N, C-alpha and C positions, 0 to 999 in steps of 0.2 A: 612134586609135580601139581596134584592137587591144591597145595597150599597157594601158588603160583597162579593156579588157575583162577581159585577164589580172589584172589588180590587182586587179579585182572578184572574181574566180574565186578567188584567193587569200584574199582577205578574208574568203568565205562559207566557205573551207573549214577557214581558223585558227577561227572562230567555232565552226564546227562540232565540231572538235577539243575546242575547250574545253569546248564544252556535253558533250559524250561523257566528258572527264575529270572536270568538277563532278560529271555523273551518276553515272560510277564511284565517286567520294568519297564520295556521300550513300549509297549503297549498299553493302552488305558480305553476298556471298551465303554463307549457312551450309549445309551437306549434313548430314543428322543420317540414319543408318541406325538402322533399327528392327525388331524381329524381322517384319512384317509390310513392309517394303520402307523407301524412301528418302523421307524430307520434305526438300524445298529451300526455304531460308527467305532472302527480302530484309531484310535489317537496317537500318534507316532511322536512321543514325547521327547526320544533320544537322538530323532533324525531334524526335526524342526521344533526344538524346545521352545524358544519365543513364543511361536504362533501356537503350538499345541498348549503350552499355559494360558496364554489369553483365552482360548477357546474354552478351557475348562474353568477358568475363572468367571465368565458367562454360566456354564453349567453348575457350578458348584453354589453360586449366587443366586440360581433361578430367575436368571435375566430373561431366557429364553421364554418362561413359562407365560400362555396367554398371546406371545408373539408368533410368526409364522412365515411362511414361503410368500411372495409377493411377484417373484420373476420367475418367466420361462421364456428359454432362447430356444428357437427350433431354426433349424436352416433356411428357411424363408423368410424367418424375420431378423436373421444377422446380417446387418447392414453393410459387412464389410466382405461377404460373401464366402466365407471359410468355411462355411457349415456348422458352426458353434452349436454345442446343444450342452445346455446347462440348467438348472433351479438355483436361484438366489435365496436366502433365506437371512432370518435374523429379527434384528428391534424395527417391526413396523414403523415406526418414525426414523430409521436410517442414522440415529444419532448416537454415536459411541459414547460410553459413560467408563472409558479408559483411556489412558493417553496412548497414541499411537507407537506401535512397535515396529523395530528395526525390519525389514525385508530379507526373508529367508528365500534365497531363490531356489530352485530345483537343482541348480548347479549344486549349490550347497549342500542339497538335501537328499540327491538321487533319487528323489521322486518325479513323478511325471502324472500329466492331466490325462491319465486312463481313465477308461469305462469306472464311474464309481469314487475316482479322488474328490477328496474335500479340500477346500481351498478358501484363502482369504482375500476378498475383494480389496481393491485399493485404487486411489487415485494417483500420483504420484508416489514412487518407491518411498516406503517408511512412513506410509500414513494409512496402512493397513491395521483393520480392527475386526474382532471376532461378532461384532455389532452387524456384520455383514459378511456371510459367505456362503462357498458356491459348490454344489456337487457337480461333477462333470458327467454326462452321458456320452458315452463311446469315446472316442480318438480325440481330443482336443489338444493336442501337442503344440500347435499355434501359442498356447498358453503359456509354456514352459519357457525357460530362461532361454535367450536367443530366437524365440520363435517371433512370427511376423504380426501377433496381435497388438502389441504395443508399439509404438515408435521408439521407447529407450531401450526395448529389447530385456528387459529385465524380467518379463514374466509376472507370475503370481505365485503364491506360496503355497504349497501344497502340505498340509499336515496331518492328512487321515484318510482313512478308505471304509467306503461301504462295504460292511460284510453280510448285512441281510437288510433286505426290503428295497432292492432297486426295482422292484416292483410299483412298490409306493413312489418313486423317485420318478419314475416312467409317467405313473398316472398326473401325478402332480405338474408335469410338463405340458401335457395333454390337456389342462384345463384352459377353459376362454381367458383369452389375453386381449381384452377391450379397455383394460386398466389406463387412466389418463398418466401421459409423461410429458415430462419438460423439456426433452431432450430427443432430438430427431433420431440418434444414436439408439437408444432404448424405444422408440416407437413400436407399439405392438408387441411389446412384451411384458407388461404389466401384467399381474393376473386379475380379471374381472372383480372377484372375491379372492383374497388369501385362505391359503390353507393353514389353518390353526396349529401352531405347535402347543400341546397340552401341556408338555413338561419334557425336560433333559435330564437325565439322573447317569451318574457312574454306573455301572454295573457291579 
């Protein structure tokens, strides 16, 4: 009886250990230091592998160092009246240094644009790049697959989640947005002064 109990306990501990390892493989923590504080992001490599790996390429090659967050959308500046709230950042020149990747929809990943979701910006599906990513503030499910934000209904590709530093994200969103815009769609959304990304590293 004692032997069976011992074996059962060992089995439970082994399964717990495997689950922990599996969980550790799924999420990679990235620490992003900005002028306004630190943002910690869990990157979901198993749920959105192409998108996650593209983001991690920029992290691992120090491509975000010295770049920044340059766009903040608040309900009053959302031209489509959907109450969208996000901040967008990446390379300040907004030019990708990697080839575009296939679009991993939220239908594929099972993720959603809820508070703190980290997602990849794009034009047409399949043009996304971690050169420009954004963080959701509050519920922005219109950005999900089948949502009303995009006429194509494909939404954007969530690949991570802010786990610490949403106060920093919200502080960025509240910065002055009098920067120049070449499009009416983004009028009143560009920060007057970008918030610098000092560096981004895996934890």
